[in-house]
C-alpha positions in Angstrom: -106.3 21.5 60.6 -103.7 21.7 63.3 -100.9 19.1 63.0 -100.4 16.9 66.0 -96.8 15.8 66.4 -96.5 12.0 66.8 -94.6 11.0 69.9 -93.9 7.3 70.5 -93.0 6.5 74.1 -92.1 3.5 76.3 -92.6 3.5 80.1 -95.6 5.9 80.0 -97.9 4.0 82.4 -95.8 4.7 85.6 -93.6 7.3 87.2 -92.0 10.2 85.2 -93.2 8.6 82.0 -96.8 8.9 83.0 -96.3 12.6 83.9 -94.5 13.3 80.7 -97.2 11.6 78.7 -99.9 13.8 80.3 -97.8 16.9 79.7 -97.2 16.0 76.0 -101.0 15.4 75.6 -101.7 18.8 77.0 -99.2 20.2 74.4 -101.2 18.7 71.6 -99.3 15.5 70.8 -100.6 12.3 69.3 -99.2 9.5 71.5 -98.0 6.1 70.6 -97.6 4.1 73.9 -95.6 0.9 74.1 -96.5 -1.0 77.2 -96.9 -4.5 78.6 -100.2 -4.1 80.5 -103.5 -3.5 78.7 -105.0 -2.6 82.1 -102.4 0.1 82.8 -102.7 1.6 79.3 -106.5 1.8 79.8 -106.0 3.8 83.0 -103.5 6.0 81.2 -106.0 6.6 78.3 -108.6 7.7 80.8 -106.2 10.1 82.5 -105.1 11.5 79.2 -108.7 12.0 78.1 -109.5 13.8 81.4 -106.3 16.0 81.0 -106.5 16.7 77.3 -109.8 15.6 75.8 -109.6 14.3 72.3 -105.9 13.4 72.4 -105.4 10.4 70.0 -103.6 7.6 71.8 -102.4 4.4 70.1 -101.3 1.5 72.2 -98.8 -1.2 71.2 -98.5 -4.1 73.6 -95.1 -5.6 74.1 -92.9 -7.1 76.9 -89.8 -5.0 76.6 -87.7 -7.8 78.2 -88.3 -9.8 75.0 -86.5 -8.3 72.0 -88.7 -10.2 69.6 -91.7 -8.5 71.0 -89.9 -5.1 70.9 -89.1 -5.6 67.2 -92.7 -6.6 66.4 -94.0 -3.6 68.2 -91.6 -1.4 66.3 -92.9 -2.8 63.0 -96.5 -2.2 64.1 -95.7 1.4 65.0 -93.9 2.0 61.7 -97.0 0.6 59.9 -99.4 2.8 61.9 -97.5 6.0 61.7 -96.1 7.2 58.3 -94.4 10.0 60.3 -92.8 10.0 63.8 -91.6 13.3 65.3 -90.2 12.0 68.6 -89.2 8.7 70.0 -88.8 8.6 73.8 -87.0 5.6 75.3 -88.1 5.9 78.9 -88.9 2.4 80.3 -86.4 1.2 82.8 -86.0 -1.5 85.5 -83.9 -1.9 88.6 -83.9 -5.6 89.4 -82.5 -6.5 92.8 -81.7 -10.1 91.8 -80.8 -11.7 88.5 -83.6 -12.8 86.2 -83.0 -14.4 82.8 -85.4 -13.6 80.0 -86.9 -16.3 77.7 -84.3 -15.2 75.2 -81.4 -16.0 77.6 -80.5 -12.4 78.5 -80.3 -10.6 81.8 -83.6 -8.9 82.2 -82.2 -5.5 83.4 -79.8 -5.4 80.4 -82.6 -6.3 78.0 -85.1 -3.8 79.3 -82.8 -0.8 80.0 -80.4 -1.0 77.0 -81.2 -3.6 74.4 -84.9 -2.8 74.1 -84.3 0.9 73.3 -81.6 -0.1 70.8 -84.0 -2.5 69.0 -86.9 -0.1 69.0 -84.8 2.8 67.8 -83.3 0.6 65.1 -86.7 -0.7 63.9 -88.1 2.9 63.7 -84.9 4.5 62.3 -86.1 4.7 58.7 -89.4 6.3 59.7 -87.6 8.8 61.9 -85.2 9.8 59.2 -88.0 10.2 56.6 -89.8 12.3 59.2 -86.9 14.7 59.8 -86.6 17.0 61.7 -87.2 14.4 64.4 -85.8 13.6 67.9 -84.8 10.6 69.9 -84.7 11.0 73.6 -83.3 8.2 75.9 -83.7 8.4 79.7 -80.4 7.5 81.3 -79.2 8.1 84.9 -76.4 9.5 87.0 -76.3 6.0 88.4 -74.1 5.5 85.3 -71.2 7.0 87.3 -71.2 3.9 89.5 -71.0 1.3 86.8 -67.6 -0.1 87.8 -66.4 0.0 84.2 -67.6 -1.3 80.9 -66.5 -4.3 78.9 -68.9 -4.7 75.9 -67.9 -8.2 75.0 -68.6 -9.4 78.6 -71.4 -7.1 79.8 -74.0 -7.5 77.0 -74.5 -11.2 77.8 -73.5 -11.4 81.4 -76.1 -13.4 83.4 -74.3 -14.2 86.6 -76.3 -14.0 89.8 -75.8 -10.8 91.9 -76.9 -9.5 95.3 -79.1 -6.6 96.1 -76.1 -4.5 96.9 -74.4 -5.4 93.6 -77.5 -4.6 91.6 -76.8 -0.9 91.8 -73.5 -1.2 90.0 -75.2 -3.4 87.3 -78.1 -1.0 86.9 -75.6 1.9 86.5 -73.8 0.0 83.8 -77.0 -0.4 81.8 -77.6 3.3 82.1 -74.0 4.0 81.0 -74.7 1.9 78.0 -77.8 4.1 77.3 -75.6 7.2 77.2 -73.0 5.5 75.0 -75.7 4.3 72.7 -77.3 7.8 72.4 -73.9 9.5 71.6 -72.9 6.9 69.0 -76.4 7.1 67.5 -76.0 10.8 67.2 -72.8 10.4 65.2 -74.5 7.8 62.9 -77.5 10.1 62.3 -75.4 13.2 61.5 -76.8 15.0 58.6 -80.1 13.2 58.6 -82.0 15.9 60.6 -82.7 13.4 63.4 -81.2 14.3 66.8 -80.3 11.8 69.6 -80.0 13.0 73.2 -80.3 11.5 76.6 -80.8 12.8 80.1 -80.4 12.2 83.8 -84.0 12.5 85.3 -82.7 12.7 88.8 -83.8 10.8 91.8 -87.6 10.1 91.6 -89.8 8.5 94.2 -92.4 7.1 91.8 -91.9 3.3 91.5 -88.9 3.6 93.8 -87.3 0.2 94.3 -90.7 -1.5 93.7 -89.1 -4.9 94.6 -88.1 -3.7 98.0 -90.5 -4.5 100.9 -90.2 -1.0 102.4 -90.5 1.0 99.2 -94.1 2.1 99.7 -93.6 3.7 103.2 -90.3 5.2 102.1 -91.9 6.8 99.1 -94.5 8.4 101.3 -91.9 9.8 103.7 -89.8 11.2 100.8 -92.8 12.8 99.2 -93.7 14.5 102.5 -90.2 15.8 102.6 -90.3 17.0 99.0 -87.5 14.7 98.0 -87.5 13.0 94.6 -90.3 15.0 92.9 -91.0 13.1 89.7 -92.3 16.3 87.9 -88.7 17.4 87.6 -87.7 14.2 85.9 -90.7 14.4 83.6 -89.8 18.0 82.8 -86.4 17.3 81.3 -87.8 14.5 79.2 -90.5 16.8 77.8 -88.0 19.6 77.2 -85.7 17.4 75.2 -88.7 16.2 73.2 -90.3 19.5 72.5 -88.3 22.6 73.4 -87.0 24.6 70.4 -83.9 25.3 72.4 -82.9 21.7 71.9 -83.9 21.4 68.3 -80.4 21.3 67.0 -78.7 19.7 70.0 -77.5 16.1 69.4 -75.2 13.7 71.2 -75.9 15.5 74.5 -76.5 14.1 78.0 -78.5 16.7 79.9 -79.1 17.3 83.6 -82.5 17.3 85.3 -81.3 20.2 87.5 -81.0 22.9 84.8 -81.0 21.2 81.5 -77.3 21.8 81.2 -75.0 19.3 79.4 -73.2 16.6 81.4 -70.2 14.5 80.4 -70.6 10.8 79.8 -68.9 9.1 82.7 -65.3 8.2 81.9 -65.6 4.4 81.5 -67.8 5.0 78.4 -66.8 8.4 77.2 -64.3 7.5 74.5 -65.9 7.4 71.0 -64.0 4.2 70.3 -65.5 2.4 73.2 -68.9 3.7 72.2 -68.4 2.4 68.7 -67.3 -1.0 70.0 -70.4 -1.3 72.2 -72.6 -0.4 69.2 -70.9 -3.0 66.9 -71.0 -5.8 69.5 -74.7 -5.0 70.2 -75.5 -5.1 66.5 -73.7 -8.4 66.1 -75.4 -9.9 69.1 -78.9 -8.9 67.8 -78.1 -10.0 64.3 -77.3 -13.5 65.5 -80.7 -13.8 67.2 
């Protein structure tokens, strides 16, 4: 019987995540989908069944802004799958004003950075026992506009911000994703588990969903051929499945040609990456 690789994925009900999930199903994967909405996962299941009939899809419901729910979902996933071949941390959020989660954290920081950290940590033993295995985290070139990084301040910063300031803070969470992925790669050295991240480019799907003009703008850009989400989905799928990336780890890869990019300077130093990791671990351990 043909083995179906198990691929666990967040953010699969919308945007590039949805396209990547459909592509992975066509390639014969068994999918574990982490999502907040049962209704959206039902729609995705139907699409997957139409695209690749017979694809096994397991759904784990969790609000990724709540780290307790992320940890619970991770434990449920580990209990369901004795083996995980790929973990894809894809879910992301650009919030145009500050929202504080029920756990007292900035929602954008929780969803974009802390949730991938917690889910990966919860599944780490399963991934290591499944080696060779891969971890793929979706970052962004918005990380180049972070305005710097101060782990002791930025992890728990909950100050209000304007729509204009939101881009810098979004970029900072994506910089944290790159730093996390590169530090994780060092910590997984020798285990057979790789950790990479990517820039999925500008994608129109879900573009600024909180902006009143996002719908019409998305239609215009689609007509112009700008922001095709298939390109973003493509780099995610390549990092998850392509033999060319089997031994690559600690990389940050471009949507344009799959070539390696450098982590933006504020977070490039290994010492700063280690500090972010250690402060994150301490923050989560205290909760």
